[in-house]
C-alpha positions in Angstrom: 0.7 8.0 22.5 4.4 7.0 22.5 4.1 5.9 18.9 2.6 9.2 17.9 5.4 11.1 19.8 8.0 9.0 18.0 6.4 9.7 14.6 6.1 13.4 15.4 9.8 13.7 16.3 10.8 11.7 13.3 8.9 14.0 10.9 9.6 17.4 12.5 12.9 16.9 14.4 11.2 18.5 17.4 11.9 17.5 21.0 9.9 14.9 22.8 8.5 17.6 25.2 7.3 19.7 22.3 5.9 16.6 20.6 3.8 15.8 23.6 2.5 19.4 23.9 1.4 19.6 20.3 -0.2 16.1 20.3 -2.1 16.8 23.5 -3.4 20.0 22.2 -4.4 19.0 18.7 -5.3 15.3 19.4 -4.7 14.2 15.9 -1.1 13.6 14.8 -1.4 15.1 11.4 -2.9 18.3 12.7 -0.3 18.5 15.4 2.5 18.3 12.9 0.8 20.9 10.7 0.5 23.2 13.7 4.2 22.7 14.5 5.2 23.7 11.0 3.0 26.8 11.2 4.3 27.9 14.6 7.0 25.7 16.2 7.2 28.2 19.1 3.5 28.0 20.0 4.2 26.8 23.5 7.0 29.3 24.3 4.5 31.6 26.0 3.6 31.1 29.7 -0.1 31.0 29.1 -1.8 27.8 27.8 -3.5 28.3 24.4 -7.2 27.5 24.2 -7.9 24.2 22.4 -9.3 24.6 18.9 -11.1 21.9 17.0 -9.3 20.8 13.8 -10.8 22.1 10.6 -11.9 19.8 7.7 -9.4 19.4 4.9 -9.5 22.4 2.5 -10.4 21.8 -1.1 -8.6 25.0 -2.1 -5.4 23.9 -0.4 -5.6 20.6 -2.2 -6.3 22.3 -5.5 -3.3 24.5 -5.0 -1.1 21.6 -4.0 -2.2 19.7 -7.1 -1.3 22.6 -9.3 2.2 22.7 -7.7 2.9 19.2 -9.1 0.8 19.2 -12.3 2.4 18.9 -15.6 2.1 22.4 -17.3 1.2 20.7 -20.6 -1.3 18.3 -19.1 -4.3 18.1 -16.8 -2.5 15.5 -14.7 0.4 15.1 -12.3 2.7 13.0 -14.4 6.2 11.6 -14.0 8.2 14.7 -13.1 5.5 15.9 -10.7 5.3 12.5 -9.1 9.1 12.5 -8.5 8.9 15.9 -6.9 5.9 14.8 -4.8 7.8 11.8 -3.6 10.8 14.0 -2.6 8.5 16.3 -0.6 6.8 13.4 1.1 10.2 11.7 1.8 9.0 8.6 0.0 11.0 6.5 -2.4 9.2 6.4 -5.8 9.4 2.6 -5.7 8.0 2.3 -2.1 5.1 -0.2 -1.9 3.0 2.4 0.0 2.5 4.4 -3.2 0.3 1.5 -4.5 -1.9 2.2 -1.5 -1.9 5.9 -2.3 -2.8 5.1 -5.9 -5.7 3.1 -4.6 -6.9 5.9 -2.3 -6.5 8.6 -5.0 -8.1 6.4 -7.7 -5.1 6.6 -9.9 -5.6 4.5 -13.1 -2.1 4.8 -14.5 1.4 4.7 -13.1 2.8 8.1 -12.3 -0.4 9.8 -13.3 -2.9 11.5 -10.9 -6.0 13.4 -11.8 -7.3 16.3 -9.9 -10.7 14.8 -8.8 -9.0 11.7 -7.4 -6.3 13.8 -5.7 -8.8 16.1 -4.0 -11.4 13.4 -3.0 -8.8 10.9 -2.0 -6.8 13.2 0.3 -10.0 14.7 1.8 -11.2 11.2 2.6 -7.8 10.6 4.3 -8.1 13.9 6.2 -5.1 15.6 4.6 -4.6 19.0 2.9 -0.9 19.6 3.7 2.3 17.8 2.9 3.1 17.3 6.6 -0.3 15.6 7.1 0.3 13.4 4.1 3.6 12.3 5.4 1.9 11.0 8.6 -1.0 9.4 6.7 1.4 7.6 4.4 3.1 6.0 7.4 -0.3 4.7 8.5 -1.2 3.4 5.1 2.1 1.5 4.9 1.3 -0.3 8.2 -2.3 -0.9 7.1 -1.2 -2.4 3.8 1.1 -4.7 5.7 -1.2 -6.0 8.4 -4.8 -5.6 7.1 -5.7 -8.6 4.8 -8.9 -7.0 3.4 -7.1 -3.7 2.7 -4.2 -5.5 1.1 -6.5 -7.3 -1.2 -8.2 -4.1 -2.3 -4.8 -2.5 -3.1 -3.6 -5.7 -4.7 -6.6 -6.0 -7.1 -6.4 -2.3 -8.0 -2.7 -2.7 -8.8 -3.5 -4.9 -11.8 -5.6 -2.2 -13.6 -3.2 0.5 -12.4 -0.1 -1.3 -13.8 -1.7 -2.6 -17.1 -0.7 -0.9 -20.3 -3.4 1.0 -22.1 -5.4 -1.3 -24.4 -3.9 -4.5 -22.9 -6.0 -7.1 -21.1 -3.1 -8.7 -19.3 0.1 -7.7 -17.5 3.5 -8.2 -19.0 5.4 -10.9 -17.1 8.2 -8.5 -16.0 5.7 -5.9 -14.9 3.7 -8.4 -12.9 6.9 -9.7 -11.2 7.9 -6.2 -10.3 4.7 -5.5 -8.5 4.6 -9.0 -6.9 8.1 -8.3 -5.6 6.8 -5.1 -3.9 3.5 -6.5 -2.5 4.2 -10.1 -1.5 7.1 -9.5 0.9 5.3 -6.6 2.5 2.1 -8.6 3.1 4.0 -11.7 4.3 6.1 -9.7 6.8 3.2 -7.6 8.1 0.7 -10.5 8.4 -1.8 -9.5 5.7 -0.8 -12.7 3.9 -0.9 -14.9 7.0 -1.7 -18.5 6.1 -5.3 -19.6 6.1 -5.5 -23.1 7.4 -7.3 -25.8 5.4 -10.8 -26.9 6.4 -12.4 -30.3 6.4 -15.8 -31.4 5.0 -17.6 -29.9 8.1 -15.8 -26.5 7.4 -13.7 -26.9 10.5 -10.0 -26.1 10.5 -7.9 -29.2 10.1 -5.7 -30.3 13.0 -2.7 -30.9 10.7 0.4 -29.0 11.7 0.3 -26.9 8.5 2.8 -24.3 7.3 2.0 -21.9 4.5 3.7 -20.1 1.7 7.5 -19.7 2.2 9.4 -16.6 1.2 11.5 -18.6 -1.3 8.4 -19.7 -3.1 8.0 -16.2 -4.6 11.3 -16.7 -6.4 10.1 -20.2 -7.5 7.0 -18.6 -9.0 9.2 -16.2 -11.0 11.5 -19.0 -12.2 8.5 -21.0 -13.2 7.0 -18.2 -15.2 10.3 -17.6 -16.9 10.5 -21.3 -17.9 6.9 -21.5 -19.0 7.1 -18.4 -21.1 3.8 -16.9 -22.2 2.8 -13.4 -23.2 1.5 -12.1 -19.9 -0.5 -12.6 -16.6 -4.3 -12.5 -17.0 -6.5 -10.7 -14.4 -7.9 -14.1 -13.3 -4.4 -15.4 -12.6 -3.4 -12.2 -10.8 -6.5 -12.2 -8.6 -6.5 -16.0 -7.8 -2.8 -16.0 -7.1 -3.3 -14.0 -4.0 -5.8 -16.5 -2.6 -3.4 -19.3 -3.6 -0.6 -17.7 -1.6 -2.8 -17.4 1.5 -4.2 -20.9 1.4 -1.5 -23.3 0.0 0.5 -25.4 2.4 4.2 -25.5 2.3 4.4 -28.9 0.6 1.6 -28.2 -1.9 -0.2 -31.3 -0.7 -3.5 -29.7 0.2 -4.0 -28.3 -3.3 -7.2 -29.3 -5.0 -6.5 -29.9 -8.7 -10.3 -30.2 -9.4 -11.0 -26.7 -8.0 -11.4 -23.7 -10.4 -7.8 -22.5 -10.3 -6.2 -21.0 -13.4 -4.2 -23.6 -15.4 -1.0 -21.6 -14.7 -1.3 -22.2 -11.0 -2.1 -25.9 -11.6 1.1 -26.2 -13.6 3.1 -24.3 -10.9 1.9 -26.8 -8.2 3.1 -29.7 -10.3 6.4 -27.9 -11.0 6.9 -27.2 -7.3 6.1 -30.7 -6.2 8.8 -32.0 -8.6 11.2 -29.5 -7.2 10.5 -30.5 -3.6 
């Protein structure tokens, strides 16, 4: 509960005493914050209010919120609406958590949100107010950092989300921009924790094995710049995540006969020479 109290105070600016009262009454943090914004003096009376069960997220509220940010000349929330939404959510437009939001709301294009994805996504997350969304986003950021399976879903979705219309690959600079957001977050939070090598009996090896180092991300970017090329294919994008999670720090356990993309094969040779 202490974490919830801290989050409640951080979002609302309320006292710890009020935070505890609202959380104890409403049970869920997002509903407690919403109730505080509706009536911050709810506990000023002597009598204890009767507990009410939280209502399901409202489609009409979500539709109304969508229309608040929607481009007047489009059926979508676009760049200007996205910037205003980020301001209201107290989120930097370049925060990695927005990639998780894009996955949850089924956004298929950067800074573009359709109404169905907006309504279905936020309802699935249990939100119909900005205050609830703020709290949910904090949870999504943590989940993206420490949940390997969830990180992979968001990571894979990011390729299609970031790809230019009509293109089959990502531009090198675009891919690097999204790797720069995702990889440090996953490495720091544990979602990209190293997976130890296995022997022929599928048992973990007893070798004292380190994994991907932070500086290797920059090595990868330098390699791509030297190699040139027109873009990053989906196969390379997807397999690179598995490579980061499984490669040892000296690139000695890499199997050149496995079905890795040739770009990753070449990077291993480049890295060994650099080491």
